[in-house]
Structures are given as C-alpha cells and as structure tokens.
N, C-alpha and C positions, 0 to 999 in steps of 0.2 A: 361876149362878156361873161357868161356863166362858166365857160371853159377856163378863162383866166382866174376867176375866183376859186374854182376847183383846184387849179394848179397851186395857187398861193396857199390855200387851206391845207392841202396835203403836205406841202413843204414845211409849214409851221408845225403841224402835228408831228412830222417825222423828226424835226430838230428837238421838240420837247421830249418825245419818247426816247430818243438817243441820249439826251442829257440825263433823264431819269435812270436809264440803264447804266450810264457811267457812274452816277451817284451811288448806285447800288453795288456795282462790281468793285470799284476802287477800295472802299473800306473793308469789304468782305475779303478781297485779295490780300490786303495788308494784315488782316487778322488771321490769314492762313486757313480760311474756311471754304475755299472754292470747291474742295472735294467733299467736305463733310456737311456744309450748310445747304442742304437740298432746297429748302424753301427760298433762300436768297437767290440761288442759281435759277430756280424756276421763275421767280419774279423777274429777274434780269432778262431771261429768255422771252418772257411775255412782252416786255417793253421793247426788246430788240426786234422781235417779229413784227410788232406793231409799227416800229419805226421803218423797217424794211418794206412792209406792206404799203404804208403811206408813201414811201419813196417810189415804189413801183407805180402807184396810182399817179403820183405827180409826173413821173416819167412818161406814162401813157398819155396823160393830158397834154404834156409838152409836145409829144410826137403828133398828137391829133391836131393841135394848133399849127404845127409846122407844115403838115401836109395840107391842111385847109388853106393856108396862105399860098400854097403853091398851085392851087386850082384843081387839085385832084382829091378824090374822096378816099382812095386806098382802103375801102371798107374791108376788103378781103384780107389785106395785110393786118388791119386792126384786129380782125377776128382771129387771125393766126397767133397774135401775140397776147390775147386775153387769157389763154390757159395758164400761164405762170401765176397770174394774179389769183386765179381760182384755186390753184394748188396751194399757193402761199396762204390764202385765207383759210383753207382747210387745216393747214399746219398750225396757224394761229389759233384756230378753234380748239385743236387738240391740246395745245400747250395751255390754253385757258382752262380747259376741263381738268388737266393735270394739276394746275395751280390751285384751283378751288378744292380739288381733292386733298392736296397737302394742307391747304389752309384749314379745312375742317378738322383734320387730324392734329394739327399744331395748336389750334384754338386761337393763337395770337400771331400776329405778323412780327411785331417788334418786341424784343426782350429787353429787360432793364439792364442798362450798362453796355448794350451793344445794339447795332442796327438789326441784326438777325441772329437768333440763337436757335440751334436745332435741339430737339429733345435729348439726343445722346450727349450733345455738347453741354446742354443745361444740366443734365445729371452729373456729368464730369465736373462742371464748375461748382455745382452744389456740394458734391463730395469733397472737392478741394477746399471750398469755404468751410465746411464742417470740420475738416482736419485742421485747417488754419485756426478756427475758433477754439478747438480743443487744445491745440498746442499753445495758443495764446493764454487760455485759462490755466493750463499747467504751469506755464512760465510765470504768470502773475501770482499763482499760488506759491511757487518756489520763491519768487521775489519777496512776497509777504513774509514767508517763513524765514528767509535769509535776513530780511530787515529786522524781524523780531529777535533773531539770534544775535545779530550785530548789536542791537540796542540794549539787550538785556544781559549780555555776557559780562562777567566781572573783568575780563581782560580789556585793556585799552586798545582800540582799533583806530589807527590814525593814518590818514593819507597826506603825503607830502609831495610837492612838485619838485622840479629839478633845482629850484632856487632855495629850497628849504622852507617854503611857505606851506602852512597847514591848509589842506583842502577838504579834509574829512575828520570828524571828531565825534566818537560815539559816547553813549551815556557812561560806559565803563571808564573812558578817559576822563569824563567830567568828575566822576566819583574818585578816581585815583589821584588826579592832579589838582582838583579844586577849581579849574578853569571851565567855564561853560563853552558850548560850541560857538555861540555868538562871539565870545571873547577871543577864541583861539583861531577860528577860520580866518585866513588872511594875515595871520601873525606869524613871525618866524618861530620855528621850533626851538631856536636857541634859548628862548626864555625858560626852558625846562632844565637847563643845566648851567654849570659854571664854564669858565673859559676852557679848562682841560677837557671837559665832557663835550663842549661844542666842537673842538678840534677832532675829537673822536667821531662825532656825528658826521662831520664833513668827510672824513676819511672813509667811513663806511658807505656813505652815499656815493662816493666816487667808485667804490668797488661794485656797487649795484649798477651804476651807469656803464661800467666796463663789462657787464654781463655775468658777474658772479652770482650764483644762486645759493639759496638756503644759508643765509648769513645769520648766525645766532651768537649772542654774547650776553654777558652780565655787566651791568653798569649801575652807577648811582645817579639819580636824577633829582630834581627839586620840585616840590609842590608849589602852589601859588603863594603860600605863606612862608616859603623859604626852607621848610623842613625837608630833609632828605628822604628818599625812598629807594630801596634796593629792587632792581627790576631784572627780569629775564626778557631780552628783546630779540625778536625775529623780524627780518626784513626780506622783502621780495620786490622785484621790479614790476611796475605797472606799464604794460606795453600797448601801443596802438595796433590797429589792424595790420599795418605794414611791418610790425615787429619792432618799431622804434620805441625806446624807453621814454616815457613821458612823466614818470614820477616813481614814488616808493610807497609801498604799503607797509605799515609797522604794526606788529602785535606785541604789546608789552604786558607782562604779568608781574604782580607784586610778589617777590620771594623773600621779603624781610622776615616774615613769621617763619617761613620754611627754613631759612638760614639760621635763625635763632634756635629753632627746634633741632636742627642738625648739629649746631654747636653744642647745645645742651646734651643731646644724645651722645655725641662724641665724648664730651667731658664725663658723662655718667659711665660710658663704656670704659674709658680710661681709668676712672676711679674704681670700677668693678674689677678690672684687670689688676690694678695696683693692690686692691684688697685681697684678691685671690693669690697674687704673688706673695704678699706679706703672710697670708695664712700658710702657704706652702713652705715659705722660709721658716716660719715659726715652728711648724711641725718638725722640719729638719733640724733646726737649732735646738728644739726641745729634746729630741732624741739624742743628739750629740751631747747636750748638757747632762742628761741623766746618766748616759754611759760614761761620760768623762768624770762625773762625780764619783762613780764607783771606783774608777782608777785612782782618783785623787784620795779617796778614803784609804786605799791600800798604801799609797805613797806617804800620806800624813802619819798613819799609824806606825808603819815600819820606820819612819824617821824618828818618831817618839821612842820606839823600842831601841833603835840604834843609839839615840842620845842617852838613854838610861844606861846602856851598856858601856858607853864611852865616858862614864863619869870619871873625872880626873884627867882626861885627855883633852885639854883645851883646844888643841888644833882641830881634832875631829869634831868636837862639839860646835866649833865655829863653822866648819863646813856644813854640818847638819842644819845649823840655823839658816844658812843661805838656801838650803833645799827647802826648809819650811817656809821661808819668806816667799820663794817662788811658788810653792803650793798654795799659799794664801792668796797670792795674786790670781792664780788659776781658779781658785774657788770663787773669788769675787767676779771673775768673768762669767763663770757658770751661773752665778746668782743673777747677773744681768740678763743672761740668755733666758733663764727661767721667768724672769719678770717680763721680758718681751713676749714670751709664749704664754703668759698668764698662768704659769705653773708654780709660781712662788707663793708662799703663805703670806697673807695680808691680814691686818687687823683694822677693819674699817671703823670709823667713828665720825661724829660731826666735827667739822673743822671750820673755824672762822678764818677766812682768807686774810683778814687784817693781821691776825697773829702769825699766820704762815709767812706772809711777806715781811713782817717785822723781823722774824727769826732769820730768814735768808738774808735780809739786809745787814743784820749784825754780823753774820758770817762773812759776807762779801766785803764788808768794809775793811776787814783785816787781810783779805787775799786778792782783791780785784786789781789793785795797782793804782798808784797816784795819778797816772796819766789818763785814767778813765773816769769821767764824771758819772756817778751813780745816782739815779733818782728812783725812789720807791714811792709810788702814789697809791695811797690807801683808798678803798671805797668809803663813801660818806657814812654808811651805816653797816650793820652786821651783814655779812655775805657768807652764808653757811652752805657747805657742801659735805657730802658723805664719802669718806675715803680713808686711806691709810696715811697718817701724818708723815711717816718716814718716806713713803713713796712720793708724796706731794713735794716734800723738801728735796728729794732726789731729782724730781722733774725740774724744779726751779734752778737748782744748782747746775744741772747738766746744761740747761739752756744758757745760763749766765756764763759758765765756763766757755762754752762754744762762742758766745758773743765776745768774750774777752780775747780769745784766740784769733777772732776775725778782725780785731783792732790792734795790731802790733804797734802801731804808731799812736795809739790813744784814740779817744772818741767819747761817745755818750751811750750809756746803758740805762734803759728805763724798764722798770717792772711795775705793772699796774693791774688793778682788778676792778671790774664793774659788772653790771648786770646787762644781759643782752637777750633779745628775742629772735629766735630762728624760725623761719617759715617752712623748713624741711625741704626746700628746693635749692639749697646751696649746692654748687657743683664742684667745689674745691675742698670739701671736708673729708678727712680721713680718720676713722671710717664715717660713713653717713649716719646721721642722727635724725630723730623725729623732730617735728616742730614743737616749740615750747620755750619756756624761760630757762636760761642757763647762766651760770657764773662764768665770766670771761676773764682769763688771765693773759696778759700780753707781755712779752719780753722782746724788746726792740733794741737794735744797735745801729750805729753808723759805720759799720765795718765794711769789709770788702764785698759783701753780697755774694750771690751765686746765680748761675744761669738757670733757665727753666729746665734744661736737661739734668743738671745736678739736683735740682729740687725734686725731681720725680723719683730719685733713688735714696734720698737722705735718711729715710726711715728703715731702710733695709739693713739687716745685721751685717757687720763687717764692711760696710761701705763707708769710705772716708776719703776726704780730699786732703787730709793733713799729710805731712811728710812721714816716711816710714819711721816707726818708733815713737811718733807723737800722738797717736790715737789708735784705739782698737776698733772703731766703727760700730760700737755698741751703745754709745751714749744716747743718740736720738732713737735708736731702735727700742731702747729701754723706756724712753719717754713715751713713745707710741704705745707700747704694751701697757704701761701704767694707765694712760689716759683711756685707752680702749676698754681695759678691765673695769674702770670706774664708770663706764657707760657714757663717756664723753667723746670728743672729737678734737682734732688739731688741724690747723692749716698754716701755711707759710706763705709770706709775701716777701719777695726779695728781688733786688736789681743790682747787677754788678756795679761796684763803685759807689753805691748809694747806701745800702744797708739791708737789714733783714728784720722782719717782725714775725714772731711765732704767736699764734693765738690758740689758747686752749679753752675749750668749752666743757664745763662740768655741770651735771644736773644739780639744780638747787635742792637742798634737803627739804623733804616734804613738809616737815613741821614748821619750817621757817618761811614758807610761802604764804604771805598774807593776802586776803581777798582784795584789799585796797590796791596793793601793788599790781595784782593781776588785772584788775579792772582798768587801771591806768594804761597798762601795756596794750590792752586790747582795744582801747578807744579808737574809733574810726578817724583816720586823719582827715583834715579839712581838704576839700577839693579846690582846684583853681577856678578862676573866672576868666579864662581865655588869655592869661598873661603869657607873654612870649619869653621863653627861657632859652638862653644860649648855653648849650651843653658842649663841653670840651673834654673829650676822652679819646685817647689813642688806641684803646683796645676795642676793636669793632664789635665783638660779641657783647661786651659790657655796655657800649654805647647804645646798641639796639635795646638792651634791657631797660636802660634809663629812659630812652625814648618811649618805649611801650608803657612804662609806669606813669610818666608825666602826661602823655597824650590821653591815656585812659582815665585820668583824673582831672580833666578840665584845663590842661595847659597846652599851649602851642610850643613847638620845639624847633630851634635852629641848631643843627649839629655840626661840629667841626672836629677834625682829628688832630690838629696842631694849634698852637697859640697864634701863629701868623694867620692861618685860615680863619680862626675865630675872630681875630681883630678886624679882618677884612669884612666878614659877615656883619660884625657890629657896626662898622662904618656904613655898610650898604643898607642894612635893614633895621638896625637898632634892636634893643631887647629890654625887657622889664627886670631881668635878673640874670646873673652869670653863675653857672654851676660848672666848676672846672676841677680837673685833676691837679694835684700839687706838683708832682714830679713828672715833667714831660721833656722830650728832646727839643733842643733849639730854644724854646721859650717856656719857662715855668709858669705855673698857675699864678703865683703872686706877681710875677712880672707882667703878665697879661692884665691882671686886675689893676696894676699901676697905670698902664696905658689907657685902660677904659676909664679909670677915675680921673685921669687928666682931662677927659672930655665931659664926663658926667660923674662928679664926685659922690653923689648920693646913691649910685646904682648898687642894689644889694648883690653881694657875692657870697656864694656857699662853696667851700672847698671840700673835696673828697680825695681820699688816698687809701692805699693799702698799707701804708706805714702807720705805726702807732701815733695817735694824736699827741700823747705825752711826749713821744720822741721828737716829733716835729716842733712842738712848742719849746721843748728844752734846748734843742739845737739851734733855735733861732730862725728856722725856716718859716714859721708862721707866728703871728701874734697870738697871745693867749685868749683874747676876747672875741675872736672871729667865729662865725658859724662854720662848723666842720662836721662831716659825716664820714665814718670809717668804713672801708670795704673789708669784708662783705657786709652790706647793709640790707635791711629789709625795705620793702616799699613804704611801710609805715614810718620808719626812721627817716627816710629821704623826704617824704611828703611833709612830715612835721617840721623838719629842719628848714625846708624851703619856705613853708608857710611862715615860720618864725622870722626868716630873713625878709620876706616880702612885707609882712605886716608890722614888724618891730615888736610884736607881742610874744611873750614866752610861750613855747609849745606845751601842750598837755602831756607830751611824751617825756619820760625820764631822760635826763641829759646824759645818755651813755656815750655820746660822741663828742661833746664839747671839750675843748682842751682845758686842762686844769693847771 
C-alpha cells in the first residue's frame, strides 16, 4: 500500500511541475525572450527538473511494485538503477541554487506587464517608454501650438468632405463670414456663394479629387448677412493613410482691402505719370511757343513794313492782309500754349461764379445752336474764387464749344456751380489737390462721349479726336493749364453714347469763407443703426469704396454689379434702402427702382452718378426731387444723403448734390 501511494504522489507532482513549466515557457517563447530572459528560463528548468525527478521516482516505484508481484526481490537491480535518481537530484539542487542566485540579483520574479522581465530587457523597455513619452509630449506640444495658430489666425481655415459638407471651421472663418462653427459644421459650403460661385466650387473640388495640387484662385463669396467679400483661396486634398482623397482643406484670406489699396495705388501712379507727362509736354510746348513767338514777331513786323511800302497797290496789300491774318491765328495758338504751360500773364481778382456763368450764358445763347437745350444753373448764394476773369471765361467757353461739337444732332448742355468738399483722397483729379472746400463748376452734355483711353489723353496739347482742320488740340490743354495755375483741379466722367461731364474745382477765396459754412461742412455725418443697404455699382473699385464707407459707419451692405443681380438679391434678402448708379448696362438705376417699388413702394432710393445732377434732371433721366449724390463724392456727402433718404429728414450737409 505505501508503494502505491508513493507512485500516485510522484505522478501528480510530476504532472503539476510539467504544467507549471509549460505555463512559463509558452508566454516567454511568444515574447521572444527564451535567449534573453534568464530568470524565466531558469525557473522553467527548475520545474522541468522537478517534473523529471518525480517522474523517475514514480517509474522506480512502479518497477518495484512490478517485481514484488512477480515474487522476486531484484534488490541488486534496484540498487543499480538508483544512481540516475541521485544524479538528477544533484542537478536539481544545482539548478535551484542557480535560480535563487538569480532571484536575489533580480529582486522580483514577476515584472509589470509581463510574466518575466530581465534587468536588461527592463532597461530597454524603460528607455523605450521614456522615448515614447518624450515623443508624445513633443507631439502634444506641437498639436497645442498648431491648434492655437489655427484658431487665432485671421485666415479662414475650413475642412470640406467630398460632398461639399463643412467638417472644420476655425475662429478666422467665424470672423470672416459671420457663421459660427456650430452653424456651419454639417452644412453645405454652398451657402457662402451664389449659383455661379457654387459651380466654381464644384469644379475646383473635382480638380482636387483628380489629384491636382496647389490650387489657388481669387473669388467673391458671401457673408452670412449677404454682403460680398473678396477672397484669395488655396485648396489642398486631405488624404487617408492609403493615399485616397477624403476631403479638401481650404485656406481663405480677405483681400478686399488689399485690392482696394492696389487700385488706389495704381490710380495714383497713373495720375502721377499723367502729371509728369503733362509737365514734360508743357516744357516742350513752352519752349516751342517762345521760339515761335520770336519768329512771328519778325513775320508780323515785316508784314507791316511791306504793307506800308505797298501803299496804293491794293492787290499786294490784300495779300499782306492774308499773311497778317494767318500770323494772328498763329499768335493765338502760342498764347494758348503759354496758358497751358502757365507762362502767360494773368490778372487775378475775386470772381463771383454767378456773374461768370451769366456772361458765358449770354454769349452761348447767340452761338450754341437752336438744336441744343442750354441750362445755366446758378449757385444759391455768392460763390467767390480768385482768378483771371478772361481765363475763367475761356475755360467755360472751351468746354461749352467742345460739348456743342460732341452733339451734332442736338442735345442738352448744362453749366452749373456749387460748393464741394474734397478729402484729398480722390484718385481721378488732375492735378491732385489738398483736402478742403472748393467751388465746383460742372459742364455736362448728352453728346457722343469718349472711351477711357481717349479720356487719358484729352488734356495733352495737340491731342484731338476731331477731323483734320476742325480742331487744334489745344482747347482742353489750355483749360488744364488755367485750372492748374489757379490752384485747382479738373476731372472728366464720360461714357460713349451717353455723354460727358467736366468738373472744375477752384479754391474758394479766403475772405469769402465764413465760419458757419465751414462748420456745417465739417459736421460729423450720422451713423447707421444696422440698416441693410443694397448697393448697385458696376465699377468694382468704387463698389469696394462704398462698401467700406457704409460698413464702417454702422450699415450692412448687399452689393451687386448689375441691376438684374441687385433685383435678385432684393427678392432673396430684402433691404432697407437702395443705393444705385444711374447709368448701367442692361438695366438702369431708375428701372431697377421701378421694379423694387412695385413690390415695396416706400423703399428709400438714393441715386449716384458721375454725370452732372443738373444734366440728368434736365434730360429727364431722373426726377428733380429724388435723393442724388454725385461722383466723386466724399464719405460725408454719401452718409448725409443716405441718412436723409432713410429718415425723411433734411441732412445737415449743404445740398451740393441734390438736383435742381
């Protein structure tokens, strides 16, 4: 009986030790540590040796029982087979000693996260963990920095999926477009544009999906309130790890102010070049005029001598009279050249423009022609400038004669004067003048008009568009010289087939400037209270200027370039007032106002135009009692006129622009 229990006990212990050994070796082997994890291997060897030892004991017990049942003792045989057990027990003892030596040096048997970890392996893992934590900290730091940059940049950073749905929307986009991230994420990006712009967006996104890189373009988009914004847009594809395009990243920057500044800089540069060209031409013309006058003096005097010598010879005297007439015409040309170059003698004095216009009106009544309707609109009160009366008369006559020649089939000619305030930032004045109060003389016609290319050359001497023999090309050059000599400026607004308006700005005489008038002119215009203004202007640079004036003074702006576009905007979004150009292609400002008033009869409308207000009123384009502001206008004039239209109360600004 004891032999059977011994056999059974050794078998159970053998199986247990073998199971423990397998439980150690399998995970260590899977971890690839059979060569490096010495502690684990030593522990497995201990349990392996124990399992083998107990297996031997069980085998010997089994043999002993078998021989005992056979009737033999076989003691000698048992003694011969006992030595392997002894040797194995010694080996087990050696392994145990080795195990406890390693255990003392390791300190622990089980490491965190693994069944067995050697010191070398632990150091390697600790170093790897430290590197991973450092890399993670750097990545988190970069992520925080990048997030801060994205959120605080002025540019709009937008994420869009392949269906055009917004997936990311930073603070710059909120500020630029007026939509919050909560409002835009999950919404189609098409809300930021009109139909044309939406088609453009779809086309660009298709190019991104096709693999095109670095797509950049400029476009106009819409804010939440419907006002336009000029943008520079850059797009890039968002790709997954496998390289497949999953969306589009968009960077948009507001370039409205930059384009406005570029337009102004270009206009100033062109004006500077024009002024330099005029000065160069003036020096050349002045030199020619002086030298030519010397030649004319010789011709005229010798003609007189010959006429005296030919006394009694009527045929010769008649020929000499023709020579003298031609010389007089040449002398008149040189006088005009000297006037252009500011080299002529002038006699300045105070001039009331009411008297000057009345005198020119009287002269033109006899010469202008019955097929031209002439209107001379006087200022309401004295308007005093300092200059030469003869030269001022010459200016008005030259402009009136040019207007008459531009209307061979008849038309309307308007001469008017009023007071105007310039802010010194006007970009189409020749030459440039400082800010201040000026007397403004306007000569307008409904003639053939001229192109922008022609308008850039009209003040140059000898430049003319009239047929050969019909003009010298010195009339407008003389006008320019007289106005510039008087410290004033001139500009022209013209459109082929519509007409032309010349505006002359002359400094007011110092003694006539009263403090009350100055105070009124400088009164701060009232600000808006969030009213939505529909602005219709086909000149993009001017439209940006108007937008900037209105938004900077409390108004919201909806902008359109054509009447049809404006009417569609009105139907979609409505407005509190309409500010529209008068003369536009396809649909005029008055026609647009008619369509709007069919739906909303009481909507305030303010017209603006580069043509004279008197001309528009006289020719029937506009009614005489509507709000009107003339280009070029100051911000104060525009704001006062808009405030007057919105409130129905007279503005505190002098009515320099209202039709009379």
